[in-house]
ROFIDO-434250 format. One record per residue: x, y, z of N, C-alpha, C in turn; residue in three letters. Coordinates in steps of 0.001 Angstrom, whole numbers, plus 524288, in hexadecimal, padded with zeros to 5 digits. Each point is the difference from the previous one (the first is absolute). Layout:
ROFIDO-434250
XYZXYZXYZALA;...
This chain:
ROFIDO-434250
6E98AB85EDA4E707FC917FDF67FC117FF7B804107FBA8MET;8005D7FE3C7FB397FFFA803857FB8A7FAA87FFEE7FD5CASP;7FD7D804767FFC17FAE0800717FD8F80055802B47FAB3PHE;804837FFD27FD93800AA802AA7FB007FCBA7FD737FBAFSER;7FE7A7FB1D800B37FCC97FD6C7FC077FAB1802B57FF71PHE;7FE56802DB8040D7FB06802C37FFB980027804927FC32LEU;804A1801A77FE758006E8043D7FC407FF047FE287FA70LEU;7FFE97FAEF7FF3D7FEE97FDCA7FADD7FA1D800407FF04ASN;7FE688022A7FB927FA73800C27FED17FD067FAD17FFE9TRP;8027E7FBCC7FE647FD787FAE57FFC37FE057FE7380569TYR;80325800B5803FE7FE757FE85805487FBE7803C58023BTYR;80075804E57FEA97FC11803C8801C37FAB67FE9A7FDA9ILE;7FFFE7FE877FB0C7FB257FE717FD657FDA77FB2580296GLU;8034A7FC33801417FE167FB4E802A67FDB2801488055ALEU;802A28035A802EC7FE12801808051F7FAD0802EF7FF9ALEU;7FF788036D7FC277FB1F802DC7FF4F7FB8A7FC637FE5DLEU;801247FC237FCA87FC027FC247FE877FE4B7FCE3804C3LYS;803BF7FE77803417FEB27FD1B804C07FCC780341803BFGLY;8014E804F9800847FCF680381803547FA77800917FDF8LEU;7FF70800AA7FAE77FADA800937FD9C7FCAC7FB10800DAPHE;802497FB677FF277FD207FB22800C27FE7C7FF4D805BBMET;8036F80172803917FED67FFA0805917FB6A803828016DTHR;7FFEA804BA7FDF17FBA98038F801157FAE47FDFF7FDB9LEU;8003B7FDCF7FB4D7FB437FDCE7FDA27FDEC7FB7F80355ILE;8036B7FC72801997FE487FB93803347FDE1801D080544PHE;80257803F58024A7FE2380203805057FA86802517FF72ALA;7FF268031D7FBEE7FAD4802527FF217FBEF7FBC67FEEDVAL;8015B7FC267FCCC7FC557FBBC7FEE57FEC97FCDA804EFLEU;803EF7FEEE8032A7FF2B7FD02804CD7FC73802F0803C2ALA;800DA8050B8008A7FCAE8031C8037D7FA6E8003B7FDEDILE;7FF69800BE7FAE07FACD800597FDA77FD007FAE58009ATHR;802567FBAA7FE567FD467FAFF8004C7FF417FE3B805A7PHE;803CD80116803577FF6A7FEA8805847FB82802E780283GLY;7FF60804EB7FE9F7FBA980318802247FAC57FE067FDFFSER;7FFCB7FEB27FAFF7FB227FDF97FDC57FE8A7FAC68027CILE;803DB7FC8D800997FEF17FADB8024F7FE8780083805BDILE;80213803DD802BF7FEFC800A0805967FA928022780123ALA;7FD67802217FC1C7FAD280240800E47FC107FBD6801AFILE;800527FB4F7FDD37FC307FBE28013A8004A7FE4B805B4ILE;804887FE6980217800107FE72805807FEC680482803C3PRO;80184804BE7FE847FECE80477803607FA20800E28002DVAL;7FD7E7FF887FB867FA538009A7FFD27FD607FBC08033DTHR;801E47FB3A7FF8F7FDD77FBB980326800CB8010F805CBPHE;804A5801D18015C8013F800CF805827FCC38046880269ARG;7FEB9803E17FCFE7FCDF8045C801F37FA207FF007FFACLEU;7FE8C7FB8F7FDBC7FA797FEBA7FF557FD677FEDB80542SER;7FAFE80139800517FD087FEBE804B67FDF97FA647FFDDLYS;800607FD887FB747FE927FA847FF84804257FCBD802D1ASN;7FE4D7FCC5803A6803947FD048035D8037A7FC4D7FCD3LYS;7FDBF7FD537FC2A802FB7FC287FCED8042F802C27FCB9ILE;7FE80804417FD57803D6802DF7FCDC80446802548036CLEU;7FE7D801D0804A3803D0802358039F803F17FBD6801AFASN;7FE357FB5C801238037C7FBB980196803A77FE827FB84ILE;7FDDC7FFB27FB3D803377FEAC7FB7380435804287FF24ILE;7FE71804EF8002E803BC8043E7FF37804238002C8043AGLY;7FE657FF67804E0803B88001880454803C17FB5C7FFA7THR;7FDF67FB647FEBB803577FB5D7FF8080406800BC7FBB2SER;7FE4E8020A7FB9180393800D77FBA08044C803E380178TYR;7FE708045A8024C803D68040B80166803D97FDE58040AVAL;7FE1E7FD49803F0803817FDE780405803A27FBCF7FDC8GLU;7FE037FCD67FC698033D7FBF17FDA28045C802707FCB8LEU;7FEAE803BC7FCC6803DF8026A7FC8E803E28034B80325ILE;7FE108030C803BD8038F8035880307803297FCEC803F9ARG;7FE0C7FB79801A9802AE7FCE4803F2803F17FC267FDCCGLY;800187FF6E7FADB8038A7FC537FD8480483802FE7FD7DTHR;804D17FE5C800E98046B802AA7FD827FFAE7FFA97FA03PRO;801E3803F97FD5F7FFB08004C7FA56802D97FB797FD5ELEU;804557FE538023B802EA7FBAB7FDAD7FCCB7FAF88002FLEU;7FD367FF198043B7FCAA7FB608006A7FBA5800477FBEFVAL;7FDA2804957FF517FBEF800A57FC08802247FEEF7FA93GLN;804A4802067FEE0802647FF2A7FAE1801127FA397FF0FALA;801E17FD38803F6801017FA637FF6B7FAEF7FCF37FF3DLEU;7FBD68018A802B27FAF37FD627FF507FDE3800E77FA87LEU;80041804BD7FE2C7FE18801327FAB1803477FD157FBF6ILE;805167FFE5800D7803747FD337FC607FEA87FA3A7FFE0TYR;7FF277FDAD804807FEE37FA5D800217FA957FEC97FDD8SER;7FC59803A6800727FACA7FF137FDCB80001800337FA0FLEU;80313803717FDBA7FFFB800BF7FA60804A17FD767FD3BPHE;802BC7FCA3802B98049D7FD637FDC37FE667FBD57FC30LYS;
């Protein structure tokens, strides 16, 4: 396999742009995921029985469902 095309600056620039966009999306996903996760975690750690049940149900539902199934459900809801 010949990787000589990587010596062309055009392709190096494209690869660096892709790397940069991937890093930006990863940081944004971690940031927003952490912010969104604070609510169910707070509910789950609550001493209030109702909030605890809501938080536990949400966490078990999200963690117990495969990501592809979640993506298909979200897609079908917003289609």
